Each structure stands twice: as structure tokens, then as C-alpha cells.
mmJSON file of the N, C-alpha and C atoms, coordinates in Angstrom:
{"data_MODEL":{"atom_site":{
"group_PDB":["ATOM","ATOM","ATOM","ATOM","ATOM","ATOM","ATOM","ATOM","ATOM","ATOM","ATOM","ATOM","ATOM","ATOM","ATOM","ATOM","ATOM","ATOM","ATOM","ATOM","ATOM","ATOM","ATOM","ATOM","ATOM","ATOM","ATOM","ATOM","ATOM","ATOM","ATOM","ATOM","ATOM","ATOM","ATOM","ATOM","ATOM","ATOM","ATOM","ATOM","ATOM","ATOM","ATOM","ATOM","ATOM","ATOM","ATOM","ATOM","ATOM","ATOM","ATOM","ATOM","ATOM","ATOM","ATOM","ATOM","ATOM","ATOM","ATOM","ATOM","ATOM","ATOM","ATOM","ATOM","ATOM","ATOM","ATOM","ATOM","ATOM","ATOM","ATOM","ATOM","ATOM","ATOM","ATOM","ATOM","ATOM","ATOM","ATOM","ATOM","ATOM","ATOM","ATOM","ATOM","ATOM","ATOM","ATOM","ATOM","ATOM","ATOM","ATOM","ATOM","ATOM","ATOM","ATOM","ATOM","ATOM","ATOM","ATOM","ATOM","ATOM","ATOM","ATOM","ATOM","ATOM","ATOM","ATOM","ATOM","ATOM","ATOM","ATOM","ATOM","ATOM","ATOM","ATOM","ATOM","ATOM","ATOM","ATOM","ATOM","ATOM","ATOM","ATOM","ATOM","ATOM","ATOM","ATOM","ATOM","ATOM","ATOM","ATOM","ATOM","ATOM","ATOM","ATOM","ATOM","ATOM","ATOM","ATOM","ATOM","ATOM","ATOM","ATOM","ATOM","ATOM","ATOM","ATOM","ATOM","ATOM","ATOM","ATOM","ATOM","ATOM","ATOM","ATOM","ATOM","ATOM","ATOM","ATOM","ATOM","ATOM","ATOM","ATOM","ATOM","ATOM","ATOM","ATOM","ATOM","ATOM","ATOM","ATOM","ATOM","ATOM","ATOM","ATOM","ATOM","ATOM","ATOM","ATOM","ATOM","ATOM","ATOM","ATOM","ATOM","ATOM","ATOM","ATOM","ATOM","ATOM","ATOM","ATOM","ATOM","ATOM","ATOM","ATOM","ATOM","ATOM","ATOM","ATOM","ATOM","ATOM","ATOM","ATOM","ATOM","ATOM","ATOM","ATOM","ATOM","ATOM","ATOM","ATOM","ATOM","ATOM","ATOM","ATOM","ATOM","ATOM","ATOM","ATOM","ATOM","ATOM","ATOM","ATOM","ATOM","ATOM","ATOM","ATOM","ATOM","ATOM","ATOM","ATOM","ATOM","ATOM","ATOM","ATOM","ATOM","ATOM","ATOM","ATOM","ATOM"],
"id":[1,2,3,4,5,6,7,8,9,10,11,12,13,14,15,16,17,18,19,20,21,22,23,24,25,26,27,28,29,30,31,32,33,34,35,36,37,38,39,40,41,42,43,44,45,46,47,48,49,50,51,52,53,54,55,56,57,58,59,60,61,62,63,64,65,66,67,68,69,70,71,72,73,74,75,76,77,78,79,80,81,82,83,84,85,86,87,88,89,90,91,92,93,94,95,96,97,98,99,100,101,102,103,104,105,106,107,108,109,110,111,112,113,114,115,116,117,118,119,120,121,122,123,124,125,126,127,128,129,130,131,132,133,134,135,136,137,138,139,140,141,142,143,144,145,146,147,148,149,150,151,152,153,154,155,156,157,158,159,160,161,162,163,164,165,166,167,168,169,170,171,172,173,174,175,176,177,178,179,180,181,182,183,184,185,186,187,188,189,190,191,192,193,194,195,196,197,198,199,200,201,202,203,204,205,206,207,208,209,210,211,212,213,214,215,216,217,218,219,220,221,222,223,224,225,226,227,228,229,230,231,232,233,234,235,236,237,238,239,240],
"type_symbol":["N","C","C","N","C","C","N","C","C","N","C","C","N","C","C","N","C","C","N","C","C","N","C","C","N","C","C","N","C","C","N","C","C","N","C","C","N","C","C","N","C","C","N","C","C","N","C","C","N","C","C","N","C","C","N","C","C","N","C","C","N","C","C","N","C","C","N","C","C","N","C","C","N","C","C","N","C","C","N","C","C","N","C","C","N","C","C","N","C","C","N","C","C","N","C","C","N","C","C","N","C","C","N","C","C","N","C","C","N","C","C","N","C","C","N","C","C","N","C","C","N","C","C","N","C","C","N","C","C","N","C","C","N","C","C","N","C","C","N","C","C","N","C","C","N","C","C","N","C","C","N","C","C","N","C","C","N","C","C","N","C","C","N","C","C","N","C","C","N","C","C","N","C","C","N","C","C","N","C","C","N","C","C","N","C","C","N","C","C","N","C","C","N","C","C","N","C","C","N","C","C","N","C","C","N","C","C","N","C","C","N","C","C","N","C","C","N","C","C","N","C","C","N","C","C","N","C","C","N","C","C","N","C","C","N","C","C","N","C","C"],
"label_atom_id":["N","CA","C","N","CA","C","N","CA","C","N","CA","C","N","CA","C","N","CA","C","N","CA","C","N","CA","C","N","CA","C","N","CA","C","N","CA","C","N","CA","C","N","CA","C","N","CA","C","N","CA","C","N","CA","C","N","CA","C","N","CA","C","N","CA","C","N","CA","C","N","CA","C","N","CA","C","N","CA","C","N","CA","C","N","CA","C","N","CA","C","N","CA","C","N","CA","C","N","CA","C","N","CA","C","N","CA","C","N","CA","C","N","CA","C","N","CA","C","N","CA","C","N","CA","C","N","CA","C","N","CA","C","N","CA","C","N","CA","C","N","CA","C","N","CA","C","N","CA","C","N","CA","C","N","CA","C","N","CA","C","N","CA","C","N","CA","C","N","CA","C","N","CA","C","N","CA","C","N","CA","C","N","CA","C","N","CA","C","N","CA","C","N","CA","C","N","CA","C","N","CA","C","N","CA","C","N","CA","C","N","CA","C","N","CA","C","N","CA","C","N","CA","C","N","CA","C","N","CA","C","N","CA","C","N","CA","C","N","CA","C","N","CA","C","N","CA","C","N","CA","C","N","CA","C","N","CA","C","N","CA","C","N","CA","C","N","CA","C","N","CA","C","N","CA","C","N","CA","C"],
"label_alt_id":[null,null,null,null,null,null,null,null,null,null,null,null,null,null,null,null,null,null,null,null,null,null,null,null,null,null,null,null,null,null,null,null,null,null,null,null,null,null,null,null,null,null,null,null,null,null,null,null,null,null,null,null,null,null,null,null,null,null,null,null,null,null,null,null,null,null,null,null,null,null,null,null,null,null,null,null,null,null,null,null,null,null,null,null,null,null,null,null,null,null,null,null,null,null,null,null,null,null,null,null,null,null,null,null,null,null,null,null,null,null,null,null,null,null,null,null,null,null,null,null,null,null,null,null,null,null,null,null,null,null,null,null,null,null,null,null,null,null,null,null,null,null,null,null,null,null,null,null,null,null,null,null,null,null,null,null,null,null,null,null,null,null,null,null,null,null,null,null,null,null,null,null,null,null,null,null,null,null,null,null,null,null,null,null,null,null,null,null,null,null,null,null,null,null,null,null,null,null,null,null,null,null,null,null,null,null,null,null,null,null,null,null,null,null,null,null,null,null,null,null,null,null,null,null,null,null,null,null,null,null,null,null,null,null,null,null,null,null,null,null],
"label_comp_id":["MET","MET","MET","ILE","ILE","ILE","ASN","ASN","ASN","TYR","TYR","TYR","LYS","LYS","LYS","ILE","ILE","ILE","LYS","LYS","LYS","ASN","ASN","ASN","GLY","GLY","GLY","SER","SER","SER","ILE","ILE","ILE","ALA","ALA","ALA","GLU","GLU","GLU","MET","MET","MET","ASP","ASP","ASP","VAL","VAL","VAL","ARG","ARG","ARG","GLY","GLY","GLY","LYS","LYS","LYS","MET","MET","MET","ASP","ASP","ASP","GLU","GLU","GLU","ASN","ASN","ASN","LEU","LEU","LEU","VAL","VAL","VAL","ASP","ASP","ASP","VAL","VAL","VAL","ALA","ALA","ALA","MET","MET","MET","LEU","LEU","LEU","ILE","ILE","ILE","ASN","ASN","ASN","GLY","GLY","GLY","ILE","ILE","ILE","TYR","TYR","TYR","SER","SER","SER","MET","MET","MET","LEU","LEU","LEU","ALA","ALA","ALA","LYS","LYS","LYS","ALA","ALA","ALA","ARG","ARG","ARG","PRO","PRO","PRO","ASP","ASP","ASP","ALA","ALA","ALA","ALA","ALA","ALA","GLU","GLU","GLU","VAL","VAL","VAL","PHE","PHE","PHE","LYS","LYS","LYS","ARG","ARG","ARG","ALA","ALA","ALA","LEU","LEU","LEU","VAL","VAL","VAL","ALA","ALA","ALA","GLY","GLY","GLY","ILE","ILE","ILE","ALA","ALA","ALA","PRO","PRO","PRO","GLY","GLY","GLY","SER","SER","SER","PRO","PRO","PRO","ILE","ILE","ILE","ARG","ARG","ARG","GLU","GLU","GLU","LYS","LYS","LYS","ARG","ARG","ARG","ASP","ASP","ASP","TYR","TYR","TYR","GLU","GLU","GLU","GLY","GLY","GLY","LEU","LEU","LEU","ALA","ALA","ALA","ILE","ILE","ILE","VAL","VAL","VAL","LYS","LYS","LYS","ALA","ALA","ALA","VAL","VAL","VAL","LYS","LYS","LYS","LYS","LYS","LYS"],
"label_asym_id":["A","A","A","A","A","A","A","A","A","A","A","A","A","A","A","A","A","A","A","A","A","A","A","A","A","A","A","A","A","A","A","A","A","A","A","A","A","A","A","A","A","A","A","A","A","A","A","A","A","A","A","A","A","A","A","A","A","A","A","A","A","A","A","A","A","A","A","A","A","A","A","A","A","A","A","A","A","A","A","A","A","A","A","A","A","A","A","A","A","A","A","A","A","A","A","A","A","A","A","A","A","A","A","A","A","A","A","A","A","A","A","A","A","A","A","A","A","A","A","A","A","A","A","A","A","A","A","A","A","A","A","A","A","A","A","A","A","A","A","A","A","A","A","A","A","A","A","A","A","A","A","A","A","A","A","A","A","A","A","A","A","A","A","A","A","A","A","A","A","A","A","A","A","A","A","A","A","A","A","A","A","A","A","A","A","A","A","A","A","A","A","A","A","A","A","A","A","A","A","A","A","A","A","A","A","A","A","A","A","A","A","A","A","A","A","A","A","A","A","A","A","A","A","A","A","A","A","A","A","A","A","A","A","A","A","A","A","A","A","A"],
"label_entity_id":["1","1","1","1","1","1","1","1","1","1","1","1","1","1","1","1","1","1","1","1","1","1","1","1","1","1","1","1","1","1","1","1","1","1","1","1","1","1","1","1","1","1","1","1","1","1","1","1","1","1","1","1","1","1","1","1","1","1","1","1","1","1","1","1","1","1","1","1","1","1","1","1","1","1","1","1","1","1","1","1","1","1","1","1","1","1","1","1","1","1","1","1","1","1","1","1","1","1","1","1","1","1","1","1","1","1","1","1","1","1","1","1","1","1","1","1","1","1","1","1","1","1","1","1","1","1","1","1","1","1","1","1","1","1","1","1","1","1","1","1","1","1","1","1","1","1","1","1","1","1","1","1","1","1","1","1","1","1","1","1","1","1","1","1","1","1","1","1","1","1","1","1","1","1","1","1","1","1","1","1","1","1","1","1","1","1","1","1","1","1","1","1","1","1","1","1","1","1","1","1","1","1","1","1","1","1","1","1","1","1","1","1","1","1","1","1","1","1","1","1","1","1","1","1","1","1","1","1","1","1","1","1","1","1","1","1","1","1","1","1"],
"label_seq_id":[1,1,1,2,2,2,3,3,3,4,4,4,5,5,5,6,6,6,7,7,7,8,8,8,9,9,9,10,10,10,11,11,11,12,12,12,13,13,13,14,14,14,15,15,15,16,16,16,17,17,17,18,18,18,19,19,19,20,20,20,21,21,21,22,22,22,23,23,23,24,24,24,25,25,25,26,26,26,27,27,27,28,28,28,29,29,29,30,30,30,31,31,31,32,32,32,33,33,33,34,34,34,35,35,35,36,36,36,37,37,37,38,38,38,39,39,39,40,40,40,41,41,41,42,42,42,43,43,43,44,44,44,45,45,45,46,46,46,47,47,47,48,48,48,49,49,49,50,50,50,51,51,51,52,52,52,53,53,53,54,54,54,55,55,55,56,56,56,57,57,57,58,58,58,59,59,59,60,60,60,61,61,61,62,62,62,63,63,63,64,64,64,65,65,65,66,66,66,67,67,67,68,68,68,69,69,69,70,70,70,71,71,71,72,72,72,73,73,73,74,74,74,75,75,75,76,76,76,77,77,77,78,78,78,79,79,79,80,80,80],
"pdbx_PDB_ins_code":[null,null,null,null,null,null,null,null,null,null,null,null,null,null,null,null,null,null,null,null,null,null,null,null,null,null,null,null,null,null,null,null,null,null,null,null,null,null,null,null,null,null,null,null,null,null,null,null,null,null,null,null,null,null,null,null,null,null,null,null,null,null,null,null,null,null,null,null,null,null,null,null,null,null,null,null,null,null,null,null,null,null,null,null,null,null,null,null,null,null,null,null,null,null,null,null,null,null,null,null,null,null,null,null,null,null,null,null,null,null,null,null,null,null,null,null,null,null,null,null,null,null,null,null,null,null,null,null,null,null,null,null,null,null,null,null,null,null,null,null,null,null,null,null,null,null,null,null,null,null,null,null,null,null,null,null,null,null,null,null,null,null,null,null,null,null,null,null,null,null,null,null,null,null,null,null,null,null,null,null,null,null,null,null,null,null,null,null,null,null,null,null,null,null,null,null,null,null,null,null,null,null,null,null,null,null,null,null,null,null,null,null,null,null,null,null,null,null,null,null,null,null,null,null,null,null,null,null,null,null,null,null,null,null,null,null,null,null,null,null],
"Cartn_x":[114.59,113.934,112.778,111.667,110.504,110.278,110.29,109.987,108.785,107.91,106.757,106.304,105.636,105.069,103.581,102.81,101.361,100.952,100.14,99.634,98.145,97.358,95.898,95.318,95.85,95.304,95.704,96.599,97.052,98.575,99.107,100.558,100.964,101.75,102.197,103.517,104.379,105.666,105.989,106.641,107.104,108.431,109.354,110.667,110.975,111.222,111.534,112.929,113.826,115.205,115.653,116.687,117.269,116.877,117.203,116.953,115.49,115.008,113.614,113.275,114.159,113.847,113.75,114.565,114.485,113.166,112.74,111.469,110.289,110.367,109.306,109.247,110.4,110.431,109.785,110.08,109.454,107.935,107.432,105.983,105.404,106.081,105.599,105.591,106.61,106.663,105.547,105.265,104.181,102.84,102.608,101.361,101.236,102.326,102.291,102.057,102.658,102.46,101.013,100.411,99.007,98.115,98.339,97.517,97.651,98.861,99.094,98.41,98.507,97.85,96.339,95.814,94.367,93.938,94.717,94.358,94.282,95.14,95.118,93.876,93.543,92.441,91.088,91.093,89.84,90.045,89.946,90.144,89.235,88.027,87.12,87.669,88.232,88.823,90.068,90.842,92.021,91.627,90.528,90.04,89.616,88.945,88.54,89.783,90.779,92.029,92.694,92.772,93.391,92.651,91.33,90.541,90.673,90.738,90.895,92.244,93.28,94.597,94.583,93.991,93.914,93.135,92.01,91.205,91.971,92.732,93.466,94.56,95.143,96.224,95.77,94.498,93.964,93.951,94.031,93.923,92.635,92.765,91.615,91.435,92.228,92.135,92.648,92.019,92.499,93.939,94.419,95.788,96.807,96.395,97.301,97.297,96.451,96.397,97.496,98.166,99.163,98.408,98.824,98.151,99.172,98.731,99.529,99.118,100.08,99.802,100.303,99.616,100.065,101.373,102.198,103.459,104.623,105.743,106.97,107.572,107.94,108.618,110.011,110.986,112.365,112.907,113.371,113.925,115.374,116.22,117.654,118.063,118.563,119.053,120.52,120.868,122.229,122.797,123.913,124.556,125.381,125.351,126.135,127.473],
"Cartn_y":[120.407,119.378,118.818,118.602,118.04,116.638,115.656,114.279,113.825,113.085,112.556,111.252,110.441,109.176,109.189,108.759,108.702,107.242,107.006,105.656,105.768,105.012,105.028,106.428,107.192,108.508,109.612,109.322,110.34,110.376,111.488,111.585,110.768,109.723,108.842,109.325,109.896,110.399,111.684,112.61,113.82,114.23,114.618,115.063,116.352,117.417,118.714,119.114,119.277,119.669,120.743,121.422,122.394,123.816,124.692,126.118,126.443,127.462,127.881,128.198,128.929,129.288,128.06,127.047,125.81,125.078,125.074,124.425,125.169,126.481,127.263,127.008,126.837,126.498,125.137,124.161,122.837,122.945,123.72,123.894,124.568,125.628,126.341,125.442,124.601,123.706,122.667,122.167,121.202,121.845,123.03,123.748,124.012,124.473,124.757,123.492,122.39,121.124,120.667,120.737,120.34,121.259,122.557,123.521,123.318,123.142,122.979,121.731,120.624,119.395,119.555,120.208,120.446,121.363,122.409,123.384,122.75,121.778,121.1,120.232,119.513,118.553,119.144,119.99,120.53,121.961,122.924,124.322,124.752,124.218,124.566,124.067,122.864,122.325,123.111,123.565,124.378,125.684,126.265,127.503,127.255,126.152,125.799,125.584,124.885,124.655,125.977,126.892,128.201,128.97,128.996,129.721,129.075,127.74,127.036,127.346,127.457,127.82,129.217,130.146,131.528,131.567,130.879,130.837,130.133,129.132,128.361,129.125,130.104,130.874,132.244,132.551,133.846,133.935,135.15,135.314,134.659,133.973,133.295,131.871,131.472,130.113,129.108,127.939,126.903,126.469,126.673,126.273,127.094,128.256,129.12,128.799,127.866,127.49,126.484,126.693,125.709,124.515,123.332,122.114,121.089,120.232,119.072,117.932,117.406,116.281,115.012,113.921,112.639,112.283,111.582,111.147,111.901,111.765,112.32,113.255,114.424,115.366,115.591,115.419,115.643,116.811,117.818,118.992,119.112,119.253,119.388,120.83,121.485,122.851,122.803,123.594,123.63,125.028,125.047,126.334,126.756,128.064,128.601,129.071],
"Cartn_z":[97.622,96.859,97.695,97.052,97.704,97.141,98.02,97.645,98.453,97.815,98.538,97.92,98.734,98.276,98.574,97.601,97.772,97.948,98.963,99.23,99.52,98.807,98.976,98.82,97.884,97.579,98.533,99.484,100.438,100.471,100.888,101.027,102.245,102.001,103.076,103.668,102.832,103.279,102.537,103.235,102.573,103.19,102.328,102.758,102.005,102.746,102.139,102.612,101.65,101.969,100.991,101.344,100.425,100.758,99.85,100.042,99.767,100.441,100.292,98.846,98.156,96.777,95.883,96.131,95.355,95.614,96.864,97.201,96.587,96.571,95.941,94.44,93.815,92.388,92.158,93.032,92.908,92.97,93.913,94.059,92.814,92.34,91.158,89.926,89.774,88.624,88.69,89.872,90.035,89.697,90.211,89.921,88.424,87.801,86.371,85.56,85.963,85.26,85.306,86.492,86.639,85.817,85.945,85.207,83.695,83.218,81.774,81.233,81.971,81.521,81.502,82.538,82.573,81.432,81.185,80.152,78.766,78.507,77.209,77.051,78.112,78.022,78.405,79.442,79.975,80.446,79.546,79.945,81.096,81.154,82.256,83.59,83.603,84.829,85.222,84.228,84.511,85.198,84.758,85.378,86.826,87.081,88.449,89.309,88.767,89.48,89.859,88.896,89.137,90.23,90.149,91.156,92.54,92.577,93.852,94.48,93.673,94.202,94.798,94.084,94.577,95.897,95.95,97.184,98.299,97.934,98.931,99.633,98.963,99.59,100.083,99.915,100.358,101.887,102.418,103.877,104.391,105.51,106.107,105.613,104.629,104.098,105.128,105.214,106.134,105.856,104.652,104.322,105.11,105.593,106.361,107.848,108.269,109.679,109.986,111.106,111.538,112.105,111.705,112.153,112.603,113.491,113.861,112.954,112.249,111.383,112.042,111.789,112.309,111.631,112.351,111.768,112.375,111.76,112.278,111.252,111.683,110.791,111.334,110.484,110.885,110.067,110.756,110.075,110.479,109.501,109.759,109.519,110.558,110.411,109.998,109.014,108.532,108.804,109.517,109.808,108.611,108.334,107.215,107.688],
"occupancy":[1.0,1.0,1.0,1.0,1.0,1.0,1.0,1.0,1.0,1.0,1.0,1.0,1.0,1.0,1.0,1.0,1.0,1.0,1.0,1.0,1.0,1.0,1.0,1.0,1.0,1.0,1.0,1.0,1.0,1.0,1.0,1.0,1.0,1.0,1.0,1.0,1.0,1.0,1.0,1.0,1.0,1.0,1.0,1.0,1.0,1.0,1.0,1.0,1.0,1.0,1.0,1.0,1.0,1.0,1.0,1.0,1.0,1.0,1.0,1.0,1.0,1.0,1.0,1.0,1.0,1.0,1.0,1.0,1.0,1.0,1.0,1.0,1.0,1.0,1.0,1.0,1.0,1.0,1.0,1.0,1.0,1.0,1.0,1.0,1.0,1.0,1.0,1.0,1.0,1.0,1.0,1.0,1.0,1.0,1.0,1.0,1.0,1.0,1.0,1.0,1.0,1.0,1.0,1.0,1.0,1.0,1.0,1.0,1.0,1.0,1.0,1.0,1.0,1.0,1.0,1.0,1.0,1.0,1.0,1.0,1.0,1.0,1.0,1.0,1.0,1.0,1.0,1.0,1.0,1.0,1.0,1.0,1.0,1.0,1.0,1.0,1.0,1.0,1.0,1.0,1.0,1.0,1.0,1.0,1.0,1.0,1.0,1.0,1.0,1.0,1.0,1.0,1.0,1.0,1.0,1.0,1.0,1.0,1.0,1.0,1.0,1.0,1.0,1.0,1.0,1.0,1.0,1.0,1.0,1.0,1.0,1.0,1.0,1.0,1.0,1.0,1.0,1.0,1.0,1.0,1.0,1.0,1.0,1.0,1.0,1.0,1.0,1.0,1.0,1.0,1.0,1.0,1.0,1.0,1.0,1.0,1.0,1.0,1.0,1.0,1.0,1.0,1.0,1.0,1.0,1.0,1.0,1.0,1.0,1.0,1.0,1.0,1.0,1.0,1.0,1.0,1.0,1.0,1.0,1.0,1.0,1.0,1.0,1.0,1.0,1.0,1.0,1.0,1.0,1.0,1.0,1.0,1.0,1.0,1.0,1.0,1.0,1.0,1.0,1.0],
"B_iso_or_equiv":[0.0,0.0,0.0,0.0,0.0,0.0,0.0,0.0,0.0,0.0,0.0,0.0,0.0,0.0,0.0,0.0,0.0,0.0,0.0,0.0,0.0,0.0,0.0,0.0,0.0,0.0,0.0,0.0,0.0,0.0,0.0,0.0,0.0,0.0,0.0,0.0,0.0,0.0,0.0,0.0,0.0,0.0,0.0,0.0,0.0,0.0,0.0,0.0,0.0,0.0,0.0,0.0,0.0,0.0,0.0,0.0,0.0,0.0,0.0,0.0,0.0,0.0,0.0,0.0,0.0,0.0,0.0,0.0,0.0,0.0,0.0,0.0,0.0,0.0,0.0,0.0,0.0,0.0,0.0,0.0,0.0,0.0,0.0,0.0,0.0,0.0,0.0,0.0,0.0,0.0,0.0,0.0,0.0,0.0,0.0,0.0,0.0,0.0,0.0,0.0,0.0,0.0,0.0,0.0,0.0,0.0,0.0,0.0,0.0,0.0,0.0,0.0,0.0,0.0,0.0,0.0,0.0,0.0,0.0,0.0,0.0,0.0,0.0,0.0,0.0,0.0,0.0,0.0,0.0,0.0,0.0,0.0,0.0,0.0,0.0,0.0,0.0,0.0,0.0,0.0,0.0,0.0,0.0,0.0,0.0,0.0,0.0,0.0,0.0,0.0,0.0,0.0,0.0,0.0,0.0,0.0,0.0,0.0,0.0,0.0,0.0,0.0,0.0,0.0,0.0,0.0,0.0,0.0,0.0,0.0,0.0,0.0,0.0,0.0,0.0,0.0,0.0,0.0,0.0,0.0,0.0,0.0,0.0,0.0,0.0,0.0,0.0,0.0,0.0,0.0,0.0,0.0,0.0,0.0,0.0,0.0,0.0,0.0,0.0,0.0,0.0,0.0,0.0,0.0,0.0,0.0,0.0,0.0,0.0,0.0,0.0,0.0,0.0,0.0,0.0,0.0,0.0,0.0,0.0,0.0,0.0,0.0,0.0,0.0,0.0,0.0,0.0,0.0,0.0,0.0,0.0,0.0,0.0,0.0,0.0,0.0,0.0,0.0,0.0,0.0],
"pdbx_formal_charge":[null,null,null,null,null,null,null,null,null,null,null,null,null,null,null,null,null,null,null,null,null,null,null,null,null,null,null,null,null,null,null,null,null,null,null,null,null,null,null,null,null,null,null,null,null,null,null,null,null,null,null,null,null,null,null,null,null,null,null,null,null,null,null,null,null,null,null,null,null,null,null,null,null,null,null,null,null,null,null,null,null,null,null,null,null,null,null,null,null,null,null,null,null,null,null,null,null,null,null,null,null,null,null,null,null,null,null,null,null,null,null,null,null,null,null,null,null,null,null,null,null,null,null,null,null,null,null,null,null,null,null,null,null,null,null,null,null,null,null,null,null,null,null,null,null,null,null,null,null,null,null,null,null,null,null,null,null,null,null,null,null,null,null,null,null,null,null,null,null,null,null,null,null,null,null,null,null,null,null,null,null,null,null,null,null,null,null,null,null,null,null,null,null,null,null,null,null,null,null,null,null,null,null,null,null,null,null,null,null,null,null,null,null,null,null,null,null,null,null,null,null,null,null,null,null,null,null,null,null,null,null,null,null,null,null,null,null,null,null,null],
"auth_seq_id":[1,1,1,2,2,2,3,3,3,4,4,4,5,5,5,6,6,6,7,7,7,8,8,8,9,9,9,10,10,10,11,11,11,12,12,12,13,13,13,14,14,14,15,15,15,16,16,16,17,17,17,18,18,18,19,19,19,20,20,20,21,21,21,22,22,22,23,23,23,24,24,24,25,25,25,26,26,26,27,27,27,28,28,28,29,29,29,30,30,30,31,31,31,32,32,32,33,33,33,34,34,34,35,35,35,36,36,36,37,37,37,38,38,38,39,39,39,40,40,40,41,41,41,42,42,42,43,43,43,44,44,44,45,45,45,46,46,46,47,47,47,48,48,48,49,49,49,50,50,50,51,51,51,52,52,52,53,53,53,54,54,54,55,55,55,56,56,56,57,57,57,58,58,58,59,59,59,60,60,60,61,61,61,62,62,62,63,63,63,64,64,64,65,65,65,66,66,66,67,67,67,68,68,68,69,69,69,70,70,70,71,71,71,72,72,72,73,73,73,74,74,74,75,75,75,76,76,76,77,77,77,78,78,78,79,79,79,80,80,80],
"auth_comp_id":["MET","MET","MET","ILE","ILE","ILE","ASN","ASN","ASN","TYR","TYR","TYR","LYS","LYS","LYS","ILE","ILE","ILE","LYS","LYS","LYS","ASN","ASN","ASN","GLY","GLY","GLY","SER","SER","SER","ILE","ILE","ILE","ALA","ALA","ALA","GLU","GLU","GLU","MET","MET","MET","ASP","ASP","ASP","VAL","VAL","VAL","ARG","ARG","ARG","GLY","GLY","GLY","LYS","LYS","LYS","MET","MET","MET","ASP","ASP","ASP","GLU","GLU","GLU","ASN","ASN","ASN","LEU","LEU","LEU","VAL","VAL","VAL","ASP","ASP","ASP","VAL","VAL","VAL","ALA","ALA","ALA","MET","MET","MET","LEU","LEU","LEU","ILE","ILE","ILE","ASN","ASN","ASN","GLY","GLY","GLY","ILE","ILE","ILE","TYR","TYR","TYR","SER","SER","SER","MET","MET","MET","LEU","LEU","LEU","ALA","ALA","ALA","LYS","LYS","LYS","ALA","ALA","ALA","ARG","ARG","ARG","PRO","PRO","PRO","ASP","ASP","ASP","ALA","ALA","ALA","ALA","ALA","ALA","GLU","GLU","GLU","VAL","VAL","VAL","PHE","PHE","PHE","LYS","LYS","LYS","ARG","ARG","ARG","ALA","ALA","ALA","LEU","LEU","LEU","VAL","VAL","VAL","ALA","ALA","ALA","GLY","GLY","GLY","ILE","ILE","ILE","ALA","ALA","ALA","PRO","PRO","PRO","GLY","GLY","GLY","SER","SER","SER","PRO","PRO","PRO","ILE","ILE","ILE","ARG","ARG","ARG","GLU","GLU","GLU","LYS","LYS","LYS","ARG","ARG","ARG","ASP","ASP","ASP","TYR","TYR","TYR","GLU","GLU","GLU","GLY","GLY","GLY","LEU","LEU","LEU","ALA","ALA","ALA","ILE","ILE","ILE","VAL","VAL","VAL","LYS","LYS","LYS","ALA","ALA","ALA","VAL","VAL","VAL","LYS","LYS","LYS","LYS","LYS","LYS"],
"auth_asym_id":["A","A","A","A","A","A","A","A","A","A","A","A","A","A","A","A","A","A","A","A","A","A","A","A","A","A","A","A","A","A","A","A","A","A","A","A","A","A","A","A","A","A","A","A","A","A","A","A","A","A","A","A","A","A","A","A","A","A","A","A","A","A","A","A","A","A","A","A","A","A","A","A","A","A","A","A","A","A","A","A","A","A","A","A","A","A","A","A","A","A","A","A","A","A","A","A","A","A","A","A","A","A","A","A","A","A","A","A","A","A","A","A","A","A","A","A","A","A","A","A","A","A","A","A","A","A","A","A","A","A","A","A","A","A","A","A","A","A","A","A","A","A","A","A","A","A","A","A","A","A","A","A","A","A","A","A","A","A","A","A","A","A","A","A","A","A","A","A","A","A","A","A","A","A","A","A","A","A","A","A","A","A","A","A","A","A","A","A","A","A","A","A","A","A","A","A","A","A","A","A","A","A","A","A","A","A","A","A","A","A","A","A","A","A","A","A","A","A","A","A","A","A","A","A","A","A","A","A","A","A","A","A","A","A","A","A","A","A","A","A"],
"auth_atom_id":["N","CA","C","N","CA","C","N","CA","C","N","CA","C","N","CA","C","N","CA","C","N","CA","C","N","CA","C","N","CA","C","N","CA","C","N","CA","C","N","CA","C","N","CA","C","N","CA","C","N","CA","C","N","CA","C","N","CA","C","N","CA","C","N","CA","C","N","CA","C","N","CA","C","N","CA","C","N","CA","C","N","CA","C","N","CA","C","N","CA","C","N","CA","C","N","CA","C","N","CA","C","N","CA","C","N","CA","C","N","CA","C","N","CA","C","N","CA","C","N","CA","C","N","CA","C","N","CA","C","N","CA","C","N","CA","C","N","CA","C","N","CA","C","N","CA","C","N","CA","C","N","CA","C","N","CA","C","N","CA","C","N","CA","C","N","CA","C","N","CA","C","N","CA","C","N","CA","C","N","CA","C","N","CA","C","N","CA","C","N","CA","C","N","CA","C","N","CA","C","N","CA","C","N","CA","C","N","CA","C","N","CA","C","N","CA","C","N","CA","C","N","CA","C","N","CA","C","N","CA","C","N","CA","C","N","CA","C","N","CA","C","N","CA","C","N","CA","C","N","CA","C","N","CA","C","N","CA","C","N","CA","C","N","CA","C","N","CA","C","N","CA","C","N","CA","C","N","CA","C"],
"pdbx_PDB_model_num":[1,1,1,1,1,1,1,1,1,1,1,1,1,1,1,1,1,1,1,1,1,1,1,1,1,1,1,1,1,1,1,1,1,1,1,1,1,1,1,1,1,1,1,1,1,1,1,1,1,1,1,1,1,1,1,1,1,1,1,1,1,1,1,1,1,1,1,1,1,1,1,1,1,1,1,1,1,1,1,1,1,1,1,1,1,1,1,1,1,1,1,1,1,1,1,1,1,1,1,1,1,1,1,1,1,1,1,1,1,1,1,1,1,1,1,1,1,1,1,1,1,1,1,1,1,1,1,1,1,1,1,1,1,1,1,1,1,1,1,1,1,1,1,1,1,1,1,1,1,1,1,1,1,1,1,1,1,1,1,1,1,1,1,1,1,1,1,1,1,1,1,1,1,1,1,1,1,1,1,1,1,1,1,1,1,1,1,1,1,1,1,1,1,1,1,1,1,1,1,1,1,1,1,1,1,1,1,1,1,1,1,1,1,1,1,1,1,1,1,1,1,1,1,1,1,1,1,1,1,1,1,1,1,1,1,1,1,1,1,1]
}}}
């Protein structure tokens, strides 16, 4: 499950827990929700959104760079 809080237009807190496949579903549902809402109101904006996503995950994209973010990240490892 992915939980986040937005403050002043930026993500102030984020907590990611659970299985990888569940987190990927959360991301896919969020992307689909944004795209669907855009497609209804502004098909041109939906197309820009789709192209930006594709460019964002392409090899060489800054999104693939590991970065140090300000703040604290706590990850809990669970043994099976």
C-alpha cells in the first residue's frame, strides 16, 4: 500500500508497505485514474500525460537515477 501526504504542492510524507505486486497495482491504478479523468475532459492533455510517462520511464530518464532525498525513509524487512 502506498500512502502519501501532499503539503504546499509537494509530497511531504510517503509510506510504502506491502508486496511489490500490490504496490505496482497502486501505481497503475493511480496512473489510470489520472489518464481517464484527463481523457474525459481534455483528450489532448491525456495524450501529453501518456507521452510524458513513456519518456519518464525510458532508459536514460532522470527518474531512473538513484537520488538522496531529504527526510527520513524507514524500510521494514519482513522475513518469510
